[in-house]
N, C-alpha and C positions, 0 to 999 in steps of 0.2 A: 417276778412282781412288774418290773418297770417293761415288759413288753406285753403285758396284758390289758394296758390301758388304764392303769392306777399309778402312773409314774408321781402325777401331782399328790396323790395322797401318800405317797412315800417320801417325795422330795422336800416338800415346803416344810412339814413337821421335823424331819431329819435337820435342816438349814437350823432351824429355830432351836432344836434341841442343843444343837453344836454352838450357836451363839448364846446360849445361857449358859452353857458348859464354862465358856470363857469368861462370861461376864464377871466385873471386878467384885461384886458382893460374894460369887461363889468362890472366885479365886483365893480371898481372904478368909473364909470359913472351913475349917477342916482341914486344909491342904497343909502336907509337910513343906518345910522352908524350901527345899530341893524341888517338888510339884509344883509349889508356886512361883518360883522362879520360872521354871521351863514354860507354865501357863503364860506368865507375863511377856515372855521374851518370843514364843511362838504360836501363841493363840491366834492373834490375828491373822498370821501367815496361814494357819491349819485352816482358819474358817475359809479365807479369802480363796486357796487352794483347793477345800472342798465345792464351794459357790461356784468357781470358775468349770470344774470337772462336771457338777450336776448341770450346769447351763449348756455345757458343750454335748453331753449326754442327751439332753432334752431335745436339742435341734435337730439330733441324728434320730432321735425317736419319732419325732413329727415327721420326717421325710420318710422314715420305714412305713409308718402308720399309713399315710399317705399312699404308698406303693401298694400296702396290705389292702386297702379298701377300695383303689383302682384294680387290683387282682380279683378280689371277691365280685366285684360289679361285672367285670368280664366274664367269670365263671357262671353268674346267674343268666349273663345273656345266652351264653353257650349253652346251657340247660335247658331254657327255654326254648332257644332253637332247635336244639335237637328232638326235643318232645314234639313241637309243631311240624318240624321236617317228616319225622317218623309217620304221624299221622296223615300227612299230606300225602306221601309215598303208599301208603296203605290204602288210601282214599283211590288214588292213580292206578294202583294195581288192579282194585277190585274193579274200576270203571274199564280196564283194560281185559279184564275176565282172567288175571292170573291172581294166585293164590297170595294173599298179603302175609306171608310167612317171613320169619326173620331170616330165614335163608335167602328168600328173595330181595328182603330189604337189604341184606347185606352186599347181594349182587349188584345192585342198583348204587350202592356207594362204595364199588369196589375200586381200587386204585388200578386193577386191571382193565385197560380199554376194551380189551376183547370180551371179558366176560359183562361189563355194561352193554356193550353195543349189542351181543347177543341178547340180552333181556329187552332191550330198548327195541330192537327188531322185532320180536315178538310181540310186545305190548303194541306197536305201529300196525302190524299184522292184524292182530286182534282188532283192533279200533277200526282199522278200513274194514274189515269181512263184517262186522256189526253196523256200520254205518251203510254199505252195501245191500245188506240184508234188508235195512229198512226201506231204502232206494228201491230193491227192486219190490217189495211189498207195498210200494205205494205210501208207505205210512210216511207223511211228510213231517207231521205234529212231532212223532217221537224222533224223527230223523234231525229234526232241526233243535229240540231239546239235548240230543246227544252230542252234537256238532257245539252247541253252547258249552255244554259241560266240558268237554273237551278242551275247549278254547280256555275256559277258565282255568281247568287244571295246567294249562300249559303256561298261562300268564302267571300262576302264581309261582311256579317253578323259576320263573325267572326273578321274582322276588325274593325267592331264597338264595339264589346265586349273589343276589345284589346284596343281601343279609350277610353271606359266607364271606363276602369281599369286606364288609364294613367290620366285621370280628377278626378277620385276619389283620387288617390294617390297624386295629386297636392293640392287638397282641405286638405287632411292630412297633407301633409307638411306646407301648409298655416296656418292651425289650429294650428299647433306647434309653427312656428313662432311668431303669433299673441300673444300664451301663455306667451312665454318667454319674448315678449316685455312689459307685463303688469305685470310679476312677479316682487315682493316687492324690489329685489336688483337692478332693472333696474330703479329704481326712480331717475332721473337725477338732481333734485334739490337739492340745499343746504340748503336755509332758510327752519325754520320748517314750515312756513304756507304753503310756496309752497309744500314743501313734502307731506305734510296732504293734501292738495287739489289735487295734483296728486294719491296720494294712495286713496282716496275717489271714485274718476273715476276709478282707476284701479281695485278695488274691485267689481264695478258694471261692468265693462269688463269682469273681469274672470267668474262672475256669468252667464253672457250673454252667454260667450264663452261655458260654460259647458253646457248649455241648447242648444245652437245651435250645439254643436259636438255631443251630445245625440242624437238629432232628426235626424241628417245627417246620423249617423251610423245606428239607426233604420230604415230608408227611404232608403238607399243606400248600406249597408254591410250586 
C-alpha cells in the first residue's frame, strides 16, 4: 500500500484512529482498570512513536517515489530513442540499397567493430556506386537529390549519437542519486530495529547497484 502512491490515504487516517483510541473519553469508557492504566501511562508515547515512524517512512517514500519517476522518464526516453533510431537506420540502409532487415539492424548496432565496419563499408560502397551512376549518366538533378539525402541521413546520425550520450549521462546521474539514497548516513529511522531493517535492505541495494552499474558501463561506455 505505501509503495503504490496511496501512503497518505493510509497514514493520516491511521494516525487519527490511533489518537482517538487513546483520547480521554475513550479511555474512561468501557476499559478495564488495567487497560485504562496502561492507556494513560503509555498512550501518548505509543502515538508519538507511531507518528515519528510514519513521518520517517514518508520521507523515505518521497525519495523512492522521486527516483521511480526519474527512472520511468529515462525509460520513456530510451523507448522513444530506440524506436526513432531503428526507423532512421532502416531509411539509411534502404538509401544505401541494403535490406533493412532485423539482422542488418543488429549488425549496425553490434558491439563488434568488425561487424559494424563491414556493413558500413558495404553501405558506403553502394552509395558511391549509385552517385557515380548518376554522374556518368549526366543526371545532375538526381545526383544532387541523392547527395542531399545522404548528407541529411549522416547529419541525423550525429544527432542520434548526441542523444545516446545524453541518455547515458542521465543514467550515470541516476546511478549516483540512487547510490547516495542508500548510503549508510541516509538511514532515516530512529529506532534500532527500524535502522537495522533499513540497513539490511540498503546493503542489498548497494550490491545490486554496483553490479548493475558495472554491467551498464561495460555495455555502453
